[in-house]
N, C-alpha and C positions, 0 to 999 in steps of 0.2 A: 666353551669351557664348561657350562653348565651340562651339555649333551654327554662330553667326556667326563665329567664328574658322575653322572649317573647312569652311563655304560660301564664303568668300570666298578658300580656298586652292583650292577646285576649281574657282572662278571669277574671277579677280581683276577681271574687269570690272563685275563688279555691288557695289552700295552694299548692304551688311549692316548692318543697325540693331537691336540688340537692346534690348529691355526688357524690365528684371527685374523681376519681383513677378507678383501674383495676378491673373489676368484682368480679375476686376470691379473692382479697386483700379487698375488701370495705362491699360486700354484703353478711352477715351473711345467714345461712339457716332458721332462725327463720324472717327474715324479709322478705324473699319471700313468708314464708308460710301466713303473713299476709295479701299479697296482693289479689285483685279481678281478677285482669288482670295484665298479663307480657306480655309487648310486647318488639320484640329483633330487633335492627338494628344493628348487631355487622360485626364486617368487619373480621372474619378467623373463618377457620373451631374449632380451638383449644376454642374461646371463646364460641362457640355454644355447644360443645360437656361439656365444663364445666356447660353451664347454665341449657344444658338439663338433665343431671345427677344430679343437684340440683334440678332442680323443678321435677323429678322423685320421688328423695328420699322423697320428703313433699309432694308430691301428688298433685302439681298445674299442670294445663296447661298453655302452653305458645303461644304465634302469633311470626312465624318469618316471616321475609320481608330481602330480598336479589337483589342487584342489579349490574349488569356488562355491560357495556355501554347500548345498547339499549334493554335488556333483563331485565325481573324482576321475580321474584318466590314470594308467598305469600302462607303460610300452618300455620298448627297448630298442634301443638305435644300436647297429652293428657298425662293423669295420666295414663292412661291403652294403650294396642295397640303398633301401630311403635312408637318408638321413633326416634332422628335424628341420634343416631349412628345406626340403623337399614338403613337409609337411604347410608351411607358410604361403597364405595368399599375397597378394599387392598391396591390400590393406595391413597387413600384420608387418611386413617388409617397412612400410611406410612410417608406421609407428615404430619400427625399431631405428629407422635414418632420423627421424625427430628426435627421440632420446639421446642417440648419439650426439646430434648437433648442436640441441640446448646445452649438454655439459659444457660445452666450451663459451657459451654466449651468457649465461647466468649460472650464479650460487646455488639457484635452487634447481634439486633433481624432481624429476617427475613425478607427481604424486596422485596422478588421473588413474581412476580404475580401482580404487580398494573397493575390494569387497568384503564382507564378513564369512568366514569359514566355521566350522565345527571339527571340535578334537575327534568326533567319532568318525566321520567322514577320512580324518587324515593319518587314523588308526588304520581303519581299513585299506587306503591306499598304500600308504608303507607296508603293510602286510603282503599285500598281492607283489608290490617289487621285491620284498627277500625274499619270497616266495620264486619268482622268477630268476632271483640271485642264485637259490639252492640249485634250481636246475639247470641252469648256467655251468655253475662248478662240475656237475655230473653230465656233463652233455654226452659221456659215452653211452648213458642208457639211453639214448635219443627221445627223451621228452620233448615235447613240442614247447617253444618260447614263443615269447613276444616280441621276436624279431622282426625289424620290420612294419609292426602291428602295433594297435592299442585296444586296452579292455577298458571301456567306459562305463561308470555307473551311477544312476541316477537315483539318491537316495529318497529323492519325492515321491517319484511315481513306479520305484520300485524295478525298474528297467537296465537291463545289464546288456552289453552287445560289444561285438570286436570289428574292427575294421583294418582292412589291408592299405595301408601308405603305397603310392607310386614313386618309383624312383624318377626325379628328373635328370636326363643324362649330362644336362650343361649347368646343373647346380652348383654353385661358386665353391661350396663346403665339402667336396669332393676329392679336394687336393690329399696325397697322401708322399709322405718323404720316403724316395726309393732307397735311402741308405742311410745310414746313420755313424758320423765319425766323432769320435772322442778329439778334445785338444787340452791341452794343460791351461786352461785358464778359468776362473771361474765368474761369476757375475760381476764380484769386485776387481776385476780387471779391467783397465781402460781401452776405450773404442780402437786408439791406434795398436795397442799391444795385442787384442783379439785379432784385429785385423791382419797384422803380421803372422799372427800364430796360423790364421785359416790361409793365409796365403801359401805357408811354406807346406802347410800338407795337399793345397789345391792351386797350383800356381795357373793353370788355366781358369779359374773361379770368374764368373760374368757379375755376378751381384751377389750381395750379402744381404739381407733383412732381419731385422729385430721381431717381425711378425706381430708389431704393437706401435701405436703412433705416437709420436716423442714430440713435443713441442721444442724445435730445433732452435725457432727463433720465436721474437716479438717486434711487431713493427707499427708504428704510428702513421696512417696513410696521409692527415691533413700534413706532420711534420716531416714527412718522408724520411723518419729515422727508424733504424736497424740494430736490434740488440741480439746477440747469441743466448741461448738459455740452456736446452739439456735438461728438461723434466718431463714426468708424466702428466698429460693435461688436468687430469683432475686436481694435483696438486698446485700447478700455475695457476687455476680457475680461483681456487683457495685465496691466492694473494692478492686480487684481484686488481692486477698491474695496471698501473695508468702512465700516461706520458709525462716525463718530467718538463716538459715546457707545454704543452696545451691542455695537460688534465685530464684527458679525455681518455678512455681505456685502450689500453693496447689489444691488435690482433693477432692471435697465433700466427704462426707458418710451421702446419704439420708436417713430419715425414717418417718412414720406418726403413727406407734403404739407406745403406751405410754412404753410397754415394752423395747425400743431402747433409752429412756428417762432419765433412771436410773440416769444419771451425771449430768441432768440439771432441778434438780428440784425446784429450786430457779428460774428457769425463770418464767416468766409470757407466757399467750398463748396469749397475745397481743405483746410481743417481739417475737414469734415463729410465728407470720403472722396471727394468727385468730382475724377475725375483731368482732364489735359489735353485736349481738343477734344471734350469731354461733350454730351450733349445733353438737354436739360430736356424734360418731359411737359406741355403743358398743357390744358386743356379751354376752350373756348369753343364755346358753345352745344353744338351734337350732336355736333361736330368737335373731334379729339385732333392737336393739332399738336405739333410738335418747334421746341424754343427752341434755336438751336445757339452753343453759346460758341465766342469769338474762340480762336484757337490757334496756332500753328506748325503747317506741312503736316509730313507724313513726311518729307519731300524736304529741307526745311529743316532739321528737326532731325536727318536724318543729314547735311549738310554742317555741321550745328555742331557734331557727334560728330567730325566727320573733322577 
């Protein structure tokens, strides 16, 4: 909100529409698809991994920037070639997996690894990001960009250099939706109604996925009890659920495929954590398609907010 306010002061002729919340909770894939440029100033590997996978699914490039003390990096990940996950090593992936799993074990989020940064390096990296964005908007002029490459800046020793990223052919982030199909349903529709709408459009659909994990149930292992839930993982964690009998912490049952949502038919997609303008994933034969949920465009949302 503060950034939006100051951006408006810099240029009163633009409409600035802030969305407050976690990327995974608030930004639907169809909203990303509407963008001309996507800039990232994120603070974790997991957030970048989620953004990179989302952009790849809808065929959108994004411009990443990162800072650590007097060091900075600017880079561009395209709809083809090396992606963000291609740049990660085994240790990076282990840290991401640990962060994801810890979110379901305790309320505390991972706070390790915090380092001081400088506003000067932030400005330098942001400047390079914007410069890349301008070149990408004018691709017809054939200016070289940082697609699949990174520009490193060492503010301590005054060194700077570029590297080329190598694409990993078996990378799990390279999935791409082959076709997008719109249905007459929003994220406020129930799982039952959305399933019916998809099957009317695609009678041969083999599977339907939210593309995000949901706590479909909770169980107490000692008491062998089981309760249906249907909530986003972080919302479930905040409630600190305990067994009514033995008072021990409940264990979550996670799923994202509709085949595991049989007992949650009356829950809405929104209650399960699906944001406005999201895209569901379906498999028909050997093809992976996207199901676009109806919603207001960013321009319509901007006018409504104004």
